Each structure stands twice: as structure tokens, then as C-alpha cells.
N, C-alpha and C positions, 0 to 999 in steps of 0.2 A: 378319428382318438386311439391311440394304443389300447389293447384290451389289458394291460400290464395297469395300465390307471384304475381298473376295475376291481382290481382284488388288493387287500393289504398289504402292504410293501413291508417286509421284513428284513429292515435295513440291517438287522444285527446280524441276521444270518447271512447275511450277503458281503458283508463286509469279514464274516470269519471265516465264508465260504475262500475270499478273496487272500487270506492271511494277512490284512490289513491290521487285524486286531484280534486279542486271544479272548478267553470266558474269564478270566480275572478283569480286564479291561470294560468289557462286554455288561458285566455286574457291577459295574464304577459309575458306567456310563448311564444304567438304567434305575440305579438310585440317586445319580443326579437328576435326571430327568423327571421323577417322580416328586423329589425335592423339588425344584425349583420350576417346573411346569414347564419346562423347554420340549422342542424336538428331539428324538433321540438323534439324528444325525447331527443336529446344534449344541448338544448335547458333547457329544463324541468330539467333535472338533474345538469348543470347546478346553475339554480337559485334554486338549493337546494328542490325543491315541493318532489321528488324522488330520493332516490338512486341510482346509476348507477347499481348496482347487483340485487335491485329491480325489477327496469324497463327492466334490459338483462331477467328475471326468467320470465315477464308478457310476453316478447316477445318471449323466447323460449318456454313456455307454449303455446301459441297463433298460431304460424306457425310451433309447433311441432320439433324442430333443439335443438338439447343438448344446455348446455350454461354449460361451461366447467371454470373453474374455474383455470387460468393459475396458479398461486403460489402453485396450489400441483399436478400439472400433470406435470408428467414424460415425457421428450421431449427430441427428438433424434435430434442433432446439424447436423448431417449429412443429414437425412431427409429434415431439414429447409432448406437447404440450394440447397437443390436440384430445389426450386425456386429462382431466381437472385435476389439480393439486389432489383434492381433497382423494377421489378414488384411487389416483396414483400412487400417495400412501398408505391408504387404507391396503390396498391390495399389494403392495410393494412391487409394484409393475412399471416397466419404460418401456413403452415404444420404442421399438431398433429401426424397423425398416416396413415399408408396405411393398409387400410380395403381391405376384399376380393370384392366389390361393389362398392371402390372406392377411393378418399382420401380425407380423413378428414380434414376440413382447418378450423382455425379457421377465423373470418373474425369481423371487425369492423362495418360489415352493411352486413348482410348474407342477407337482403331484395332485394340488390340490383341485378336484375337478369345479369346485363350488364357483371361486375363485375366476377359471376360466370360462366357465359358462356366463358370470355375472359381468366380466370382459365383452366377452360376444356379443351380450346385448346391450353394452353400453356402447361399444364401434360399430355395433351393426355387422362386422364381419365376423369371417373367422380365424380364431386366433391360433398362432403359431408359436407353441411355448419353447421358451432356451431356459436354461440355467445359465443365470450369471451369482455374481459374491454379491451378498446383501450389501456390505459397507459402502464399497462400490457403487449400488444402485443410490442406497440412501444418500451418499455424498452427490452423486448428478443431479438427483430431484433437487437437494439445498440449492443446485448450482445455477439446475435451469429454471426454480420456479420462486426462488429467493423471497420468500415468504410474499409475494404480490398477492395471492389473494387474499392470503391472511389480512396484509394492510387494505387492499380493496374493501373486502367486509368491514372490519372495523372503521374506516371511514364513512363507510355510508351508515354505518349503527350510531356516527358521532354527528352526519349530516344531519340525521333524522332528529335528536337533539336541538342541533342548532334553527331547526324549521321549528319548531315548537313558540305559539303565540308568548308563554307566558319567561321564555328561556332567557337567562343571566349567566355571561360567560365566565363572569368573576367565580360562580356558583359551580361552576365543570369544573373549571382549573385550576380554581385553588382550597377546595371542599378540604376539610377535615380528614375522609376516607376518599382518598382519589386514586386505592392500589388498581380496582378495578374500574377505573374512568375509562371511556374509550380514548380519549385523547392520551392518557398514559399508557393503555396499550399498545396506540400506535406509536408512538415514540418508540417506546421499546422494543417493538417489529422493527422499527429502521434501525436503529441502532444497530441492535441483530444483525439486519441484516447487510449495516457498512463494518463492523467487527469481523462478518465470513467473511467479504470479499474484501479484505484489506482497507478501504476507501481511507484518505487520509483528509479529505472533509467534505461535508456534507453541505447542499446547498437547498433553501428551500423559496422557492418562488413564484409567489399569487399572480395568477394572469385573470383576463376578464371573464372565460370562460372554466378556467381549469387551473389547477395546482398541480407545478411542476416541482418535483423533485430530482434532484441528480448527485450522484455521488463519484468524488473523483477517486479514483484505481488507478495506480502504475501511470500517473499523469494524465490519464484521459479522465473523461466526464461521461458516463452512463445516466442516462436517465427514466425516472419514470411519470409516467402522466396521471391526475387521479380529477375524475371530472368535476366529484366534489367539493367546489372550487370556497365554500363556506370552511371549509375545515383549518384553513391556512388560519385566520384571524386564531382561533381555540389553540392550532400548535403551537403559533409566536409566543401569547400572554403565558402559556405554560411554560415553556423555556424563559422568559424571561424572568418569572418565577425562583426557577430553579436556578436562575444567574444571579439572583438578588438585585433584578431592574427593575424601574418603574415604568409598571404593564398602561399606566394610564398616559405614556408619553409616547405619541407615535409621530411625531414633527420631525424627531431630530434622530440620527443615529448613538446608535450605546453600543460599548461593549461590557462584556461578563467572562465569566468563568464559572466552572462546576465540575463536579467529579461523579462519576455514574460506575459500574460493574457489570459488565456485559459479558457473557459466555467465559465467566472463571478472569475476565480482562479485567484491569484495574484504567477506566479512560478516562485521562482531563482533556474535558473539552473545552476550547476558546471560542467565545460565540460572540458573532459580530451581526448587529441589525442596521438596515437601510431603508428611509420609507422610500418606496415605488410609487407607481400607476396607480394600484391595484389592494394596496395594502402594505406591509413589509418584507421584506428580503430578509433573510437569515444567513448567513454561512459559518459552519461551526468546522474548526479545524480538530481532530481529534488528536490525540498524543497518547499511544499508550503504554503507560507506566509500568507493567506487569515484565516486560522484556528486559528492562534495565536499557541501561546508556551502553552503546555499542561500542567495542573495542577498536582500535585503531585497527586491527589486523581483520574483524571484518567489513571495513568499510568498500574492499575493493581495491585501494592504493597498488599501483606494483610494488614491490618487494623495494628497491632502489628509489622510489619516490617517497614510502611510507618512512624508511629509515633514515632519511636524509632532511624529512620535516619532524620527525622522532627528536633527530637530533637538534634540528634550530629551533624551536619550542624549549629545550634545556637550555638554551642558552643564558648568560646572564642578565641581559638586555638588548633590546630594540624590539621595532614594532613588524612584527608577521598579521599578515591581509590576508584572510579567506576572500572570493571574489566568485559573484554567480549572479546569475536573475534570481527572483524567487520562488523556492521551492525547489531548490539546487540541490539542497542539505547542507549548504554552508554551517547554519546553527548544529549539523548532527557531528560534524567535522570536528570543530573547536569544543563539544562537548569531550568527544573522544579524547583528544588532547587534552583538559584537563582534569579529567580521570585519571590517566599515565602521570598528569603532573604533580595529583593530590594527595601530597605526602605530609607529615608531622611536620618538619622541618621548612614547611613552605606556606606562607599568608598569600592567600588568594581571594580576591578582591571582582565581582562582577557587577557589571550594570547591564540590567536586559530589559527589553519591552517587546513581548512579558518574557517573565521566568519557563521555560518549560516544562525544564526536568529540575528536581530539588537534588541538590549533590550535599552529603555529606563532608561536614569542616571548610566548607566553602562560604564566605561572604556573600550570597546573593543577593543586588539591593532592585528593587520592582521601583522601574520609571513612571514617573508620575507628573503630568506635564499640568494637570488639573491644580495641584499644589506647588507648580513650578521646578519640581524635582525632575529636570533635564540633564541628558548625558553627560552636557559639562560640568553641571555641580554635584552630579554623584561624582565625576573624575576626582573633583578638586578636593573631594571630601575624603574618597579614597587613598589618595595621596598622601594625605594627612595621618592615616589608620595603619604606615610601616607595612606598605603588602611588598611582598616579591613579585609577583604575579598580579596583573589587572588585564580583564574582560573587557571590550566595550562591545555591546550587543550589536553595535551599525555604528557606522561616523559618517551621519546626519551633517554637519554641516561644518564650517571651518572654524569654527571655536571647540568644538568636540573632538575635530582631527588636530590642530594645533596643542592643544593640551598631549593628546594622545601620542604626540611626536616627543614633546619633549619631556615626557615623560618616559618614554625609550632614548632620550637621551641621556637622562640623567640615574640612568641605573635598574630603571624598572625593565621587564618582559611584559609587554603591550601584546595582545590579542583582539583582532576585531574583524568584523565585516565589511565590505562595501560592495555597492550595488554596478559590476560593470560585468563586460561579456566573456575578458578576457584577462590573461595575467599582467601581459603588456601594457593595457591601457591602464592600469593600477593608476601609477605613478602621475600621468597625465589628467586624471578624474581627481587625484588630491590637491593639484597646483590649480584644476580648474575652480576649486571650491573656494581658491584666495592662500592655498598655502603656501609659505616661502620655499624655492627648490631647495638651497640648504637646508632646510629642516627636513626635506624627504629625502636627500641625497643620504645624509648624516643618519638619518633613522630607522628606515625602512630597510629590511632587512633579506624579505620573503615575500613572495605574494602564491597562493595555490589558489587558480582558479577551478572551479569543479563544474560539472553536469550530471545528472542523473539519465543512463540511459534506460531501457527497458530488454530484459534478457530475455531470450527465445525460452518459451515454454516445455519442457525435457520432455516431456509427454509427444509432441509433434512434430518435432524439428526432421526438417527432413533437406537433404542437398536443394540448391539453388544455381541456375545458370545465370549469372550476368548477362542482360542485351548488348547491344552492339555501346550505345550511347553510356551506359553505366562502364561498361569496359574502359570506356575513352577517357571519363572523365577519372578513373581509379587510375589511369599512367600520368596526370597531373600530379595526383597527390604522391604518386610512389610510383616510381620504373621496377613494372615484373609483379605489380601488385593486382594486375586484372588476370594473371593467370590461377591466381590462389583458389583452391574450392571453398565456397560458404555456405550459408545456410539460413533455413526461414522458419517460420512455423504456418503450419497449414491451418490452425484450429483443433481445437477440441474443448471436450467438456470442463477440463482441469485450467484451461486457461479461457473460458465462458467466448470460445472460436475465435479470440483476438491474434494468437498465435505468439504471444508475450506470458512471461507471469513473472512479477517481481522486476525490481530495478538496480544498477548498480551505478558504483559512482566512478567517472571518468576524471582526472586532473591534470594540469600542468602547474611545474613548479618552476618556479622565475625567482635565482637568486642572486642577489643582489651583488653583483662584484665589479672590483675596481671601473672594467670597461665600462658596464652601466652608468655608475656614477659620474664617471667624467661627460658621458653622453648626458645626462639628467644634467649637470652642470651646465651645458653647453646650451642645451634644448635643441640638439638636435635628434629629432624623434629616427629619420632613416639608420641613424648611426646607431641607437637607441635599439632599435628592432633587428638590426643586421649582430649586433653582439649576444640579444637575448638568444637568436638563433644558436647561435656560436657556445651558449653557452654550456655546462654539461650535466644539467640534468634538465634541460627542458626538450620537449616533448611535446606540440598542439593539442588543445583539443581533442579536433578533427584525426591526428594520428594516432591518438589513444584509442578512439572508438573503433579507427580502423585495425588495429591490433585486435580488441576483443572479437570484432566480424569474422578476421581469419582466424580467430579459435574456435568459432560457433557458439560465441556467448552471447552474440546479440548480429541483429540482422543487418546489411547492407542499407535499405531505408531508415533506419536509426542513425548511421554513419551520415547519410546524405542530410538526416534534418538536422545533427547536429553542426555539419559544417553548412546550410544554410544558414542559421541563426548569426555564423561568425565574418560573412560574405559582408565585403565592403567597410569593414574596421580600418579607420583610419589611427595608424600608429605613430 
């Protein structure tokens, strides 16, 4: 142990000696230390007299301990979890690496001898202290541990209550004072974890011997296993109460909705239950209302496509379709378009199932099949309300599609979604539904197909050399693109070692021109595909993904994934 740790460090004198602060600043810092109870170093950095990085560099030089920038350090999440979460947070400690002479540990305060002694006793190895930025350390602890220990502890507590002989589940999940009930605290921890990692969906899946909880983050599921299988019934019952559903009905699927506030985020939760072999499975879609509706500029559209799409939706009439599989961001795109169209002189009516975001000035109608309020019913009524613009949440059947197309023909701008893999197959899908060819050819103005691809993590992106097979495949897409430089993410704590952080949209815009109309009327699929490729703004989804890969926004793996979903399409 450095002998300098055995004497009191006069931080103020050290910084004065280095010329980083003056006497008046030291006096202010000492006053702040006395007032707030902070350590002097923390007071100095909080007041802005010295940056935290500079302060830690000075301390590192004085004590001879390394100063490690965690944003650039390759972390091992398995190694980190060798120190239990409770101790890691208590001591502000992060296991960095296992060295021959001991364990390298990042500490918010490596000068505290008691902390080092306690850690050596817990780890049963010598501790090699290192200075790290406290906020980076806490962020990593949140990412790595993700409240798993807290949730496991609460689940164990709830399991104990469930094993009681006089247990009454209704008393636990619906009591008047439930704020401290284990089931409420467990759900709160679950939602906090979901919001922290920006999960779009939460899956609660009971099995015979365990409870499986999975979060969908950037399109991929991440799971946590709980051995306390009996807590599932309490969780489901509590969620049903929050959604206003029948807790006694366990034989039929149910849908509900509720709103919660988590980590200063206002979250709208859409809930769906389904009876399964060992109980009820619950899936919750999380919609963050705090961020507001995305603008057209924030969707990720190329400038040319965005400009043309904005022009098309402002036309006085016609049908514009946004297509793609479930979870591809179709509704988000339509909402962004509506936000731009939402002006006092425009009457806008929507038919949605469900209403995901509340928009001012727009008449939003919730489809309710239980009482016969279908898309077609709402659409018929909407056309008698003198609308300028009509949004149909989804064209699910022939009747809805025909009414929408006729509305587009008779002077209304109609926006809707359709489940197809690409833009070229949208007209064929409408005709497969039974819509007359002349209606499609006369009313359809444009189709915007989209996907969401994962963006590379900005903290761990590095160059990537494509192998021979990948280069050969790239040449089939576009000559010369195999020689381009590409990137991938190696994985770090910021992205949970996935190499990706966030998603961005890729788009293909097919504007219906005279050549495409002629191909539609003659039912010539090949001529339609040829005319589409030649149209001015058309660029396929696979090529759009490749463009982002060449720019270093995404990886080749994402390009291959998007391309694989489009293979074998018959236009």
C-alpha cells in the first residue's frame, strides 16, 4: 500500500501547489464542503473550478494509482458480477480485471483505506485501486446489474407470502395500502429496468419450474429467469387490476391499458394476457409519452425521400400506404406525418386500434370490435364528418380497403398501413384482398416501405474487414461496394456488449407513375417491377441498409439480415 495513504491528504494544498485553484476558490470550496457534507474534491469539481478528469489525473499522479477512462475500457460483465451488487454500490467499486498480483478495482474514492480492506476481505485477493469517474461507474453498475438482485430479493419476499397457508392473493394485489406490497415493488423495479434499457416490450412467461421475464431491446429479447414461479399469478393479477380487467377470468385472452410514471417518464402501457399451460402469459407494449411525437426529420429518412414524402402527404387527395412487418415503425411514421399536417385549416380524423399517442386538434377514434365499431364502420362515419385527411390504422379487409380507396378517389387524402414486406408487393396485396384493379390504379399515389435496423454503438465501433463470402455477396448488390470500408461494434458496457445502441429507419419509396399504372391495369408483375426500379425515388430497402453500412451507421450483419427477409419475394 502506498505510504501516502497513511497520512491525511490536503487536497486543497495540492491543487493550490499545482496552480489549478486560487485561495478564494479554496475558501468557497471549503464552505461548500461544510454546508453540504461533500468531500473537498467533490465540492471543487461540482463548483466547476477543476474538471473531474483533471482532478482525478492529479490524484492518480500523486498516489501512483492508474486513472482509467471507463468509456474506453473493455469490461467483462461476468467478472464485474463477482462482486455482489450490494457491495458494489455500497463501496462505489467496479471490478476491472484480474491481474497476477491481484484484482484491479475502479473506485470512486481509492484513498479510503477501509473500503480497500473490506474489498480485500470480500474478494479474498489483494486489491489494486484505480481512479475512475464516479458517474461512469454508477452508470455501468446500473447497466450490468440492472436491478436483478433487487428484483430477486423482492420476488423471494413475495414467494414467502404466497407459501403462507392462509394466503389470499386478492388481499395482496388489491389491498388499499399496496405501495409497499412486494408485488408492487417488484413491478416498479421491472418497469424501471425496462425504461432504463429503453425496452419496447415486456414479456412475463410462467413455466413449470420458473418465471421467465424478457425485455425487447432494439428488436432483440433479453431475459431474466426467476426461480420463484409462484409470483407469476400475483404479478398478472396486479397488472389486471391496473388495467381494469377481470382478475377472475383466466380462461380467455384479455386486453387492457394503463399509464404509469417511471424515472420521470410518462409511460403508456398496452397489456395483453393469454392463457398458457402453466398460467397466463402477459405482454406489455411500452409507449413513452414524455418524448412526444417524432418529427419527420428525426425518422432517419434520406433527404430526397423525406422531401418527396412530405410533398405527397400534402396533396389534396389520394391513398398513401406505409408498409412493413409488425414492429417496423409504420405507426411512428404516420404520426410524424400527421404532426406535420396538423393545422387549424385541416380536418383530420383517425381510426386506430389502439390509439398510441394523443394528438391535439385531431379527432381520434378507437376501434372497438366488441360493439361492432370496426375500421370500415368508423371510416364510413368519418367521411360524413367533412374530413380533409383520414388515417386508417390498418387495412385489414376488403371492405376497409375499398372504402379507403373510394375516399381517396373522391377528394380525400387517406393514409394507412399494410402488412407487406416491401413497397412493390403492396398493390398486389390490395388486389389479393379483393379490391378491383381500377380502384388501386386510380387512387394509390405512393407506397413507403420501411424497416428498423440497429445502429452501431458509438463507444465501441471499430473497422471491420468483410470475408470472401461477404465480399462476393456485396458485389451482387452493387459493383465495387466490396472494396468499401465497413465497421462493427465490439461490445461495451454502454450497449450491454451487443455492439449496437438504438435503431434507425430504412425506407423505400414507390411513387405510382403512369408506367406503373399501365403495368397494374395489365396485371403484368414483371413490367411493374421493372418500372418500379426505374422510378425516380425508388431505392430498395437492402440498398438503403447498405448505404448506412458504408457510412458506418450500421453493420454488414444488419444489411444481410434485412436482405434475408426480402429474398424470394414474387413481384
